[in-house]
C-alpha positions as CSV (number, residue, x, y, z in Angstrom):
1,X,7.5,-13.9,-10.6
2,X,7.1,-10.2,-11.4
3,X,6.8,-7.8,-8.5
4,X,4.1,-5.9,-10.4
5,X,1.1,-8.2,-10.0
6,X,-1.0,-6.3,-12.5
7,X,1.4,-6.9,-15.4
8,X,-0.3,-9.1,-18.0
9,X,-3.5,-9.3,-15.9
10,X,-6.9,-8.6,-17.5
11,X,-8.8,-5.9,-15.7
12,X,-12.4,-5.2,-16.6
13,X,-13.3,-1.6,-15.8
14,X,-17.0,-0.8,-15.4
15,X,-18.1,2.8,-15.9
16,X,-21.6,4.0,-14.9
17,X,-23.5,7.3,-15.3
18,X,-21.9,9.7,-13.0
19,X,-20.2,13.0,-13.6
20,X,-17.1,11.4,-12.2
21,X,-17.0,9.1,-15.3
22,X,-14.2,11.3,-16.7
23,X,-11.9,10.0,-13.9
24,X,-12.3,6.5,-15.2
25,X,-10.1,7.5,-18.2
26,X,-7.3,8.2,-15.8
27,X,-7.9,4.9,-14.0
28,X,-7.7,3.1,-17.3
29,X,-4.5,4.9,-18.3
30,X,-2.8,4.1,-14.9
31,X,-3.7,0.4,-15.3
32,X,-2.2,0.4,-18.8
33,X,1.0,1.9,-17.5
34,X,1.1,-0.9,-14.9
35,X,1.0,-3.5,-17.8
36,X,-2.6,-4.6,-17.5
37,X,-4.8,-5.4,-20.4
38,X,-7.9,-3.2,-19.8
39,X,-11.3,-3.8,-21.2
40,X,-14.1,-1.3,-20.5
41,X,-17.9,-1.8,-20.1
42,X,-20.0,1.4,-20.1
43,X,-23.7,1.8,-19.2
44,X,-25.8,3.8,-21.6
45,X,-25.9,6.6,-19.1
46,X,-22.1,6.6,-18.9
47,X,-21.8,7.3,-22.6
48,X,-23.6,10.6,-22.0
49,X,-20.6,11.7,-19.9
50,X,-17.7,10.1,-21.7
51,X,-17.4,8.5,-25.2
52,X,-16.5,4.9,-25.9
53,X,-14.0,6.1,-28.4
54,X,-12.0,7.8,-25.6
55,X,-11.6,4.4,-23.9
56,X,-10.7,2.7,-27.2
57,X,-7.9,5.2,-27.7
58,X,-6.5,4.7,-24.2
59,X,-6.8,0.9,-23.9
60,X,-6.6,-0.2,-27.5
61,X,-9.7,-2.4,-26.9
62,X,-13.2,-1.7,-28.2
63,X,-15.5,-0.9,-25.1
64,X,-18.7,-2.9,-24.5
65,X,-21.6,-0.5,-24.3
66,X,-24.3,-1.7,-26.7
67,X,-26.0,-4.9,-25.5
68,X,-27.9,-5.1,-28.8
69,X,-24.9,-4.8,-31.1
70,X,-25.5,-7.4,-33.8
71,X,-22.0,-6.8,-35.3
72,X,-20.2,-7.7,-32.0
73,X,-17.3,-10.1,-32.5
74,X,-18.4,-12.4,-29.7
75,X,-21.8,-14.0,-29.5
76,X,-22.3,-12.7,-26.0
77,X,-19.7,-10.1,-25.4
78,X,-20.3,-9.7,-21.7
79,X,-19.7,-13.4,-21.1
80,X,-16.3,-13.2,-22.9
81,X,-15.2,-10.1,-21.0
82,X,-16.4,-11.5,-17.7
83,X,-14.7,-14.9,-18.1
84,X,-11.4,-13.4,-19.2
85,X,-11.2,-10.9,-16.3
86,X,-8.7,-11.4,-13.5
87,X,-10.1,-8.4,-11.6
88,X,-13.2,-6.2,-12.1
89,X,-13.4,-2.6,-10.9
90,X,-16.5,-0.5,-11.2
91,X,-15.6,3.2,-11.0
92,X,-17.6,5.3,-10.7
93,X,-20.5,3.2,-9.3
94,X,-23.8,5.1,-9.0
95,X,-26.5,4.4,-6.4
96,X,-28.6,2.8,-9.1
97,X,-25.8,0.4,-10.2
98,X,-25.1,-0.5,-6.5
99,X,-28.8,-1.4,-6.1
100,X,-28.7,-3.4,-9.3
101,X,-25.7,-5.4,-8.1
102,X,-27.1,-5.9,-4.6
103,X,-30.3,-7.5,-6.0
104,X,-28.5,-9.6,-8.7
105,X,-30.1,-7.8,-11.7
106,X,-28.4,-7.6,-15.1
107,X,-30.1,-5.0,-17.2
108,X,-27.0,-3.1,-18.6
109,X,-23.6,-3.8,-19.8
110,X,-21.8,-3.3,-16.5
111,X,-24.2,-5.3,-14.4
112,X,-24.2,-8.1,-17.0
113,X,-20.4,-8.4,-16.7
114,X,-20.5,-8.2,-12.9
115,X,-23.0,-11.0,-12.7
116,X,-21.1,-13.2,-15.2
117,X,-17.6,-12.9,-13.7
118,X,-16.0,-15.0,-11.0
119,X,-13.2,-12.5,-10.7
120,X,-12.8,-10.4,-7.5
121,X,-14.7,-7.1,-7.7
122,X,-13.9,-3.7,-6.4
123,X,-16.6,-1.0,-6.4
124,X,-16.0,2.7,-6.0
125,X,-19.2,4.6,-5.3
126,X,-19.8,8.2,-6.5
127,X,-23.1,10.1,-5.7
128,X,-24.7,12.9,-3.8
129,X,-24.1,12.8,-0.1
130,X,-27.8,12.3,0.7
131,X,-28.0,9.4,-1.7
132,X,-24.9,7.8,-0.1
133,X,-26.3,8.3,3.4
134,X,-29.7,6.9,2.4
135,X,-30.5,3.8,4.4
136,X,-31.3,1.8,1.2
137,X,-27.9,2.6,-0.3
138,X,-26.1,1.6,2.9
139,X,-28.1,-1.7,3.1
140,X,-27.1,-2.4,-0.5
141,X,-23.4,-1.6,0.2
142,X,-23.5,-4.1,3.2
143,X,-25.0,-6.8,0.9
144,X,-22.1,-6.4,-1.5
145,X,-19.5,-6.5,1.4
146,X,-21.1,-9.6,2.8
147,X,-20.7,-11.3,-0.6
148,X,-17.0,-10.5,-0.7
149,X,-16.8,-7.4,-2.9
150,X,-14.4,-4.7,-2.0
151,X,-15.9,-1.2,-1.5
152,X,-13.6,1.7,-2.1
153,X,-15.3,4.3,0.1
154,X,-16.1,7.7,-1.3
155,X,-14.5,10.9,0.0
156,X,-15.8,14.1,1.5
157,X,-15.7,17.1,-0.9
158,X,-17.6,19.4,-3.2
159,X,-20.2,17.5,-5.1
160,X,-21.9,18.1,-8.5
161,X,-24.8,19.7,-6.7
162,X,-22.5,22.3,-5.3
163,X,-23.0,21.0,-1.8
164,X,-20.2,19.5,0.3
165,X,-20.5,16.0,1.7
166,X,-19.5,12.4,1.6
167,X,-20.0,10.9,-1.8
168,X,-17.2,12.1,-4.0
169,X,-15.4,9.4,-5.9
170,X,-12.2,8.3,-4.2
171,X,-9.0,9.7,-5.7
172,X,-7.6,7.8,-8.7
173,X,-4.3,7.2,-6.7
174,X,-6.3,5.5,-3.9
175,X,-8.3,3.5,-6.4
176,X,-5.2,2.2,-8.1
177,X,-3.7,1.5,-4.7
178,X,-6.7,-0.6,-3.8
179,X,-6.5,-2.5,-7.0
180,X,-2.8,-3.3,-6.3
181,X,-3.8,-4.4,-2.8
182,X,-6.6,-6.7,-4.2
183,X,-4.2,-8.2,-6.8
184,X,-1.8,-9.0,-4.0
185,X,-4.5,-10.6,-1.9
186,X,-5.5,-12.9,-4.7
187,X,-2.3,-13.5,-6.7
188,X,0.6,-12.5,-4.3
189,X,3.5,-14.7,-3.4
190,X,3.4,-13.7,0.2
191,X,-0.3,-14.5,0.9
192,X,-0.8,-16.0,4.3
193,X,2.4,-14.4,5.8
194,X,2.5,-11.7,8.5
195,X,5.4,-9.3,8.3
196,X,6.2,-6.7,11.0
197,X,8.1,-3.6,9.7
198,X,9.5,-0.7,11.6
199,X,10.2,2.8,10.1
200,X,11.6,6.2,11.0
201,X,14.0,7.5,13.6
202,X,12.9,7.3,17.2
203,X,12.8,10.4,19.5
204,X,14.2,10.4,23.0
205,X,12.9,13.4,25.0
206,X,15.2,15.6,27.1
207,X,12.4,18.0,28.2
208,X,8.9,18.9,26.8
209,X,10.4,20.6,23.7
210,X,13.8,18.9,23.0
211,X,14.7,15.4,22.0
212,X,17.5,13.2,20.7
213,X,16.9,11.8,17.2
214,X,18.4,11.2,13.7
215,X,17.7,12.0,10.1
216,X,15.7,9.0,9.2
217,X,12.6,9.9,7.1
218,X,10.8,6.5,7.3
219,X,10.6,6.3,3.5
220,X,12.3,2.9,3.3
221,X,10.0,1.3,5.9
222,X,6.9,2.7,4.2
223,X,8.1,1.4,0.8
224,X,8.7,-2.1,2.4
225,X,5.2,-2.0,3.9
226,X,3.6,-1.1,0.5
227,X,5.6,-3.7,-1.4
228,X,4.8,-6.5,1.2
229,X,1.1,-5.6,1.1
230,X,1.0,-5.6,-2.7
231,X,2.4,-9.1,-2.6
232,X,-0.4,-10.4,-0.3
233,X,1.2,-10.2,3.1
234,X,-0.5,-9.1,6.2
235,X,1.6,-6.1,7.3
236,X,2.0,-4.4,10.7
237,X,3.9,-1.1,10.3
238,X,5.4,0.4,13.5
239,X,6.7,3.8,12.9
240,X,7.9,7.0,14.7
241,X,6.8,9.0,11.6
242,X,3.5,9.1,9.8
243,X,3.8,9.5,6.1
244,X,1.3,8.5,3.4
245,X,-1.6,6.3,4.5
246,X,-1.4,2.7,3.3
247,X,-4.7,1.0,2.9
248,X,-4.7,-2.5,4.4
249,X,-1.6,-1.9,6.5
250,X,-2.0,-2.0,10.3
251,X,-0.2,1.2,11.4
252,X,1.1,1.7,14.9
253,X,2.6,5.1,15.8
254,X,5.4,5.3,18.4
255,X,7.9,7.9,19.5
256,X,10.6,6.5,21.7
257,X,12.7,3.3,21.3
258,X,11.1,1.8,24.4
259,X,7.6,2.4,22.9
260,X,8.7,0.8,19.6
261,X,10.3,-2.1,21.5
262,X,7.0,-2.9,23.4
263,X,5.0,-2.8,20.2
264,X,7.5,-5.0,18.3
265,X,7.4,-7.5,21.1
266,X,3.6,-7.7,20.9
267,X,3.4,-7.7,17.1
268,X,6.0,-10.4,16.5
269,X,4.2,-12.9,18.7
270,X,2.3,-14.2,15.8
271,X,4.4,-12.9,12.9
272,X,6.5,-14.7,10.3
273,X,9.1,-12.0,9.9
274,X,10.5,-8.8,11.3
275,X,12.1,-6.2,9.1
276,X,13.8,-3.6,11.3
277,X,14.1,-0.7,8.9
278,X,13.7,1.9,11.7
279,X,16.8,3.9,12.8
280,X,16.3,3.6,16.5
281,X,18.3,5.6,19.0
282,X,21.0,3.6,20.8
283,X,20.8,5.9,23.8
284,X,18.2,7.8,25.8
285,X,18.5,10.5,28.4
286,X,18.9,9.1,31.9
287,X,16.7,11.9,33.3
288,X,13.8,13.7,31.5
289,X,13.1,17.2,32.7
290,X,9.5,17.8,33.5
291,X,9.9,21.5,32.5
292,X,11.8,23.2,29.7
293,X,15.4,23.6,30.4
294,X,16.2,27.3,30.5
295,X,19.1,28.9,28.7
296,X,21.6,30.2,31.3
297,X,24.5,30.6,28.9
298,X,26.3,27.7,30.7
299,X,27.5,24.4,29.5
300,X,24.9,21.7,29.8
301,X,25.9,18.2,30.7
302,X,23.5,15.3,30.2
303,X,23.7,11.6,31.1
304,X,22.8,9.0,28.6
305,X,21.8,5.4,29.2
306,X,21.5,2.5,26.6
307,X,18.2,1.8,24.9
308,X,17.0,-1.8,24.5
309,X,18.4,-3.6,21.4
310,X,15.0,-4.3,19.7
311,X,15.9,-6.8,17.0
312,X,18.5,-8.6,19.1
313,X,15.9,-9.1,21.8
314,X,13.4,-10.8,19.4
315,X,13.6,-14.5,19.3
316,X,15.0,-16.1,16.1
317,X,11.9,-18.3,15.7
318,X,10.8,-15.7,13.1
319,X,12.8,-14.4,10.1
320,X,14.7,-11.3,11.3
321,X,16.0,-8.6,8.8
322,X,18.4,-5.9,10.2
323,X,19.5,-2.7,8.6
324,X,22.8,-1.0,8.8
325,X,23.2,2.7,7.9
326,X,27.0,3.3,7.7
327,X,29.3,6.1,6.5
328,X,32.4,3.9,6.0
329,X,33.6,0.3,5.9
330,X,30.0,-0.7,4.9
331,X,30.5,-4.5,4.5
332,X,32.7,-4.8,7.6
333,X,30.3,-3.1,10.0
334,X,27.3,-4.7,8.4
335,X,28.6,-8.2,8.8
336,X,29.5,-7.5,12.5
337,X,26.0,-6.2,13.1
338,X,24.4,-9.1,11.3
339,X,25.7,-11.6,13.9
340,X,25.4,-9.3,16.9
341,X,21.7,-8.8,16.1
342,X,21.2,-12.6,15.5
343,X,19.5,-11.7,12.2
344,X,19.0,-13.9,9.2
345,X,20.2,-11.2,6.8
346,X,21.1,-7.5,6.9
347,X,20.5,-4.6,4.5
348,X,23.4,-2.2,4.4
349,X,23.5,1.3,2.8
350,X,26.0,4.2,2.7
351,X,24.2,7.2,4.2
352,X,27.1,9.5,3.5
353,X,26.1,9.6,-0.2
354,X,23.4,12.3,-0.5
355,X,21.9,10.7,-3.6
356,X,20.9,7.6,-1.5
357,X,21.1,9.0,2.0
358,X,18.3,10.1,4.4
359,X,15.1,11.3,2.8
360,X,16.1,10.2,-0.7
361,X,13.5,8.4,-2.8
362,X,16.3,6.1,-4.1
363,X,18.6,3.7,-2.3
364,X,21.6,1.5,-3.1
365,X,22.0,-1.4,-0.8
366,X,24.0,-4.5,-0.1
367,X,22.1,-7.6,1.2
368,X,24.3,-9.9,3.3
369,X,22.8,-13.2,4.6
370,X,23.9,-15.4,7.5
371,X,24.6,-18.0,4.9
372,X,27.4,-15.9,3.3
373,X,25.3,-14.7,0.3
374,X,26.0,-11.2,-0.8
375,X,23.8,-9.2,-3.2
376,X,25.0,-5.8,-4.4
377,X,22.1,-3.7,-5.8
378,X,22.5,-0.6,-8.0
379,X,20.8,2.7,-7.2
380,X,17.0,2.2,-7.7
381,X,13.8,3.5,-6.3
382,X,13.1,2.4,-2.7
383,X,10.0,0.5,-3.8
384,X,12.2,-1.6,-6.1
385,X,14.8,-2.1,-3.3
386,X,11.9,-3.3,-1.1
387,X,10.9,-6.0,-3.6
388,X,14.5,-7.1,-3.8
389,X,14.6,-7.4,0.1
390,X,11.3,-9.4,0.0
391,X,12.8,-11.7,-2.6
392,X,15.6,-12.5,-0.2
393,X,13.1,-12.9,2.6
394,X,11.1,-15.5,0.6
395,X,14.2,-17.7,0.5
396,X,13.8,-18.3,4.3
397,X,10.1,-19.2,4.2
């Protein structure tokens, strides 16, 4: 199966009469880049803001905007579009459209398609902040949520009125992210699984301003969380760094190895797998100074004590994936660590190479399983490396 669940999927994009309609062009373009077949339905009001020809140029498909078009190829165009859709996204959705959907009315091209499709629906509202906060709008939103529709909440910002408030259409990146998430929930190969993932380098305090840590950026762990979520898994991400916000991922922020250890123990109680991508500190300071240590131009000696071995301490009744960041003898040290951690497989990478080292967007890894299987991957983006790791993980389910 392809790791991009939108590839070859039919996405029906509904566009309604909001000034934010121009952003729907970017949404359509991004979906096309992801390999989706995009059809567009526009209300009459939407055509006042953006032309149907623009969407035809972007998608290659003639938009549906005239309910009374006697020259339409299909007898009932909204039925054909609705039945062929794998997902439907309405962006932007006006207060009027939301009310129409909430009460099951079909008096324009978008609402007709929405009523006729059995595909999962995502709705991205855009309106003035007073309209969004109106009790009637909120009641309508709740009706749609109760029916199983996904609401992509609006953002705070400058509105068409010139005022600032909550009602601005969610960013295109966030909308695409939500569509990916929804595709994973419906079509993903990891649906029903719960994966715990750790990320980042832990910090061990010496005093209120100094700590022991490493160069881990957390990018690999966050990429794994995104990939697992996009394939339908329930994801708990335990991290010592906070990077981009991942919708639908349960994020737990920690700092020290002890804190991460406690959270991992709790999270793995009802999990199917643990992917230990975090670069945890092997040692912590035996004593933590309550006050800042003053510079007296003297040598400073500190005592270190071992930290708990998180992954080795987790029972092997769940699938355990270890990581090994090495600077030499990669395979030798990785195999040793695989068995000392009692893991099912280990992901090893050479952090001495700056092109794939800490804070890089790319990685080159070797996956070694406890069954003796070895997979050498070329340099690729970390999101693609993540999918390769998840493919190996699937073999153990």
